[in-house]
N, C-alpha and C positions, 0 to 999 in steps of 0.2 A: 177642702179640696183634696182629692186623691193625688198621691205622689208616685211618679214612675221613674225608673232608671231606663234610659235609652242607651244601649251598649255600643252602638255604632253611629257615625255621623249620617244624617239623613239630608234630603234636599231641604234647603232653607224654608221653603213653603210648608213642608211637612213639619219641621221643627216649630215653626210659628204656630201652626194649627194645634199641635200638641200642647204648646204653651198656653193657648187659649182655654184648653179643656182641662189641663192638669198642671200641677206643680211638677216641673220636669228637671231631671238631672241629665244633661246632655254630655256626650263624649265629643267635645270640640276638636280634639286632636285626632279623632278616628283611630285611636290605638286599639288593637285587639286586646281585650281584657283577659287576664288570667282568671282562673276559677276563684282565686282569693280576692282579686279586685272586684269581681262580680258580687261576692259575698259582702265585702266591705262597703262597696258603693251603694248597695241596696238595703243596708240595715234599717233605714228609716222610711223605706218605700212600701207602697201597697202592691206594686206590680213591676214587672220587668218586660221591656220590649227588647227582645234579643235578636241575634243574627245567627245564621248557620255557622258562623265562625266561633260561636261561644260554646265552650265545653260545660254543659250543665248536666253532669252525671249524678248518680245517687249520693256520692260523697258531698258534692257541692250543695245539692238540694237539702241534705240533712243539716247543713250549716247555715242555710238561709234563715233570716229573721221570720218569726211567726207572723209578722205583719204582711208578708208576701202572700197574695191570694191568687195571682195569675202570672203566667209567663206567656207572653204573646210573641211567637217566633216569626220574624220577618223572613220567611222562607216557604218554599212549596211544602216541605215536610217538617218533621221535628226529630230527625235521627240524632241530632246533637243533644237532645233532652231526654232524660230518663223519665218518661211520662208516668210510669208505674210508681216510681219513688215520689214524684210530685203528687200524684193522686193520693198516695198513702199519707202524705203530709197535708192534704186538703188544698192543694194548689191546682188550679185549672191550667191546662196547657192548650193554646190555640196556635194556628198558623195562618198565613195569608194564602 
């Protein structure tokens, strides 16, 4: 089963659905993670469900585990993610 890091608290129904589909690391305290916390918390994950509040720049991307294959941004855009750095590392970037 794929494992994902969810960086912000979601509606309970959404967290439950994700838990049915994936092994999920949830942010129960809804704390805004620093770049280092995103790196550390995603080390054993296949993907990251991020928020517009998450700073995922080229430095952060360069330090992500090679297991990360996708960053799905829960936002209209992805201005908080350096998608060129992600692409160079083989990480897909999507948004809602």
